[in-house]
C-alpha positions as CSV (number, residue, x, y, z in Angstrom):
1,M,18.1,8.9,10.4
2,F,16.4,9.5,7.0
3,F,19.0,8.3,4.6
4,D,22.3,6.3,4.8
5,D,23.2,5.6,1.2
6,W,21.9,4.5,-2.2
7,Y,23.2,1.0,-1.6
8,G,20.6,0.4,1.1
9,I,17.8,1.7,-1.1
10,A,18.9,-0.4,-4.1
11,R,19.2,-3.5,-1.9
12,V,15.7,-3.2,-0.6
13,L,14.3,-2.6,-4.2
14,I,16.2,-5.6,-5.6
15,V,16.2,-8.1,-2.7
16,G,12.7,-7.3,-1.5
17,P,10.8,-8.4,-4.6
18,L,13.0,-11.4,-5.0
19,A,12.5,-12.5,-1.4
20,Y,8.7,-11.9,-1.7
21,V,8.4,-13.9,-4.9
22,A,10.4,-16.7,-3.3
23,L,8.2,-16.7,-0.2
24,V,5.0,-16.7,-2.3
25,A,6.3,-19.6,-4.5
26,M,7.2,-21.6,-1.4
27,L,3.9,-21.0,0.3
28,R,2.0,-22.0,-2.9
29,A,4.1,-25.2,-3.2
30,S,3.6,-26.1,0.4
31,G,-0.2,-25.9,0.3
32,K,-3.0,-24.1,2.1
33,R,-2.2,-25.5,5.5
34,T,1.0,-23.5,5.8
35,L,-0.8,-20.2,6.4
36,S,-4.0,-21.5,8.0
37,K,-5.1,-20.0,11.2
38,L,-6.1,-23.2,12.9
39,N,-4.1,-23.0,16.1
40,A,-1.3,-21.2,18.0
41,F,1.4,-23.2,16.2
42,D,0.2,-22.0,12.8
43,F,0.0,-18.4,14.1
44,V,3.7,-18.6,15.3
45,V,4.8,-19.9,11.9
46,T,3.0,-17.1,10.1
47,I,4.6,-14.4,12.4
48,A,8.0,-16.0,12.0
49,M,7.6,-16.0,8.2
50,G,6.9,-12.2,8.3
51,S,9.9,-11.6,10.5
52,M,12.2,-13.6,8.2
53,L,11.0,-11.7,5.2
54,A,11.6,-8.4,6.9
55,S,15.1,-9.5,8.0
56,I,15.9,-10.5,4.4
57,I,14.7,-7.2,3.0
58,L,16.1,-4.8,5.7
59,T,19.2,-6.4,7.1
60,D,22.2,-6.3,4.8
61,T,24.0,-9.0,6.8
62,V,21.3,-11.5,5.7
63,A,22.0,-12.6,2.2
64,L,19.0,-13.4,-0.1
65,L,19.8,-17.1,-0.4
66,E,20.4,-17.5,3.3
67,G,17.0,-15.9,4.1
68,V,15.3,-18.0,1.5
69,A,16.9,-21.1,2.9
70,G,15.6,-20.0,6.4
71,M,12.1,-19.6,5.1
72,A,12.3,-22.9,3.3
73,M,13.5,-24.6,6.5
74,L,10.6,-23.0,8.5
75,I,8.0,-24.1,5.9
76,G,9.6,-27.6,5.9
77,L,9.4,-27.9,9.7
78,Q,5.8,-26.6,9.7
79,F,4.9,-29.2,7.0
80,L,6.6,-32.0,9.0
81,I,4.9,-31.0,12.3
82,T,1.4,-30.8,10.6
83,W,2.1,-34.1,8.7
84,L,3.0,-35.8,12.0
85,S,0.1,-34.3,13.9
86,V,-2.4,-35.8,11.4
87,R,-0.8,-39.2,11.9
88,D,0.1,-39.2,15.7
89,K,-2.4,-38.1,18.4
90,R,0.5,-37.3,20.8
91,V,2.0,-34.8,18.3
92,S,-1.4,-33.4,17.6
93,R,-2.1,-32.7,21.3
94,L,1.3,-31.0,21.6
95,V,0.6,-28.4,18.8
96,K,-3.2,-28.1,18.9
97,D,-5.8,-27.3,21.5
98,E,-9.3,-28.6,21.5
99,P,-12.4,-26.5,20.9
100,T,-14.0,-25.4,24.1
101,L,-17.7,-25.2,24.9
102,V,-18.4,-21.8,26.7
103,F,-22.2,-21.6,26.5
104,H,-24.7,-24.5,26.3
105,K,-28.5,-24.7,26.6
106,G,-28.9,-21.4,28.3
107,T,-26.0,-21.6,30.6
108,Y,-22.6,-19.9,30.6
109,L,-20.0,-22.4,31.5
110,E,-18.2,-20.1,33.9
111,S,-15.2,-22.4,34.6
112,Q,-14.5,-22.6,30.9
113,L,-14.9,-18.9,30.4
114,K,-12.3,-18.3,33.1
115,R,-10.0,-20.9,31.8
116,M,-10.1,-19.5,28.3
117,R,-10.1,-15.9,29.6
118,V,-13.3,-15.1,27.8
119,T,-16.0,-12.7,29.1
120,R,-19.8,-13.1,28.7
121,G,-19.7,-9.9,26.7
122,E,-17.4,-11.5,24.1
123,V,-19.7,-14.5,23.8
124,E,-22.7,-12.2,23.4
125,A,-20.8,-10.2,20.7
126,A,-20.0,-13.4,18.8
127,V,-23.7,-14.4,19.0
128,R,-24.7,-11.0,17.5
129,Q,-22.0,-11.3,14.8
130,H,-23.6,-14.6,13.8
131,G,-27.0,-12.9,13.3
132,H,-28.7,-13.7,16.6
133,A,-30.2,-11.0,18.9
134,T,-29.2,-12.7,22.1
135,V,-27.9,-15.9,23.6
136,A,-31.5,-16.9,24.1
137,H,-31.6,-17.7,20.4
138,V,-28.7,-20.1,20.3
139,G,-28.0,-23.6,21.7
140,S,-24.3,-23.5,22.1
141,V,-21.2,-21.3,21.6
142,V,-17.8,-22.9,21.1
143,L,-14.4,-21.2,21.3
144,E,-12.5,-22.7,18.4
145,T,-8.8,-23.5,18.3
146,D,-8.1,-20.4,16.2
147,G,-9.7,-18.1,18.7
148,S,-13.0,-17.6,16.8
149,F,-16.4,-18.5,18.0
150,S,-18.8,-20.9,16.5
151,V,-22.5,-20.3,17.3
152,V,-24.8,-23.3,17.1
153,G,-28.5,-22.6,16.7
154,K,-31.2,-24.4,18.7
155,A,-33.3,-27.1,17.4
156,G,-37.0,-26.2,17.0
157,G,-36.5,-22.5,17.4
158,E,-37.4,-22.5,21.1
159,Q,-36.1,-19.6,23.2
160,L,-34.3,-20.1,26.5
161,A,-34.7,-17.9,29.6
162,I,-31.2,-16.4,30.2
163,E,-30.1,-14.6,33.3
164,P,-28.4,-11.3,32.5
165,P,-24.7,-11.1,32.9
166,A,-23.4,-10.3,36.4
167,G,-21.6,-7.1,36.9
């Protein structure tokens, strides 16, 4: 359907900017951590915020203040969980994963690659993205909690002999 009525259009044009401004104001007030991409928990919060904003804008059964209250609740819960995770190791372990070493001193750590569902090709692509020609030019590669790779150079610039990937 292309058009229902002018009420729907007017609602989107009025409620949309108001909900957007409310969300931006709440995110600014809650700090940088609210939209960080540090772990899966933060990713879920980010997706949920987008879903809530869309519901407020497009669903006429969700009143603006109800939607803003929902977003405030989600931001408040995210703030509480991150506050607790900084102060309590048990909470931290529940919501955050640890970085994983996948390549070290010329050796692919196959069990870690399998556990993290990462291929040698992905590690090699990360190495190239960090400005190294091959894994022979790096000391370690770490899969970080946000899914990105950190590439650690070697001390002394020595090159390692690396076996080519299987397959």
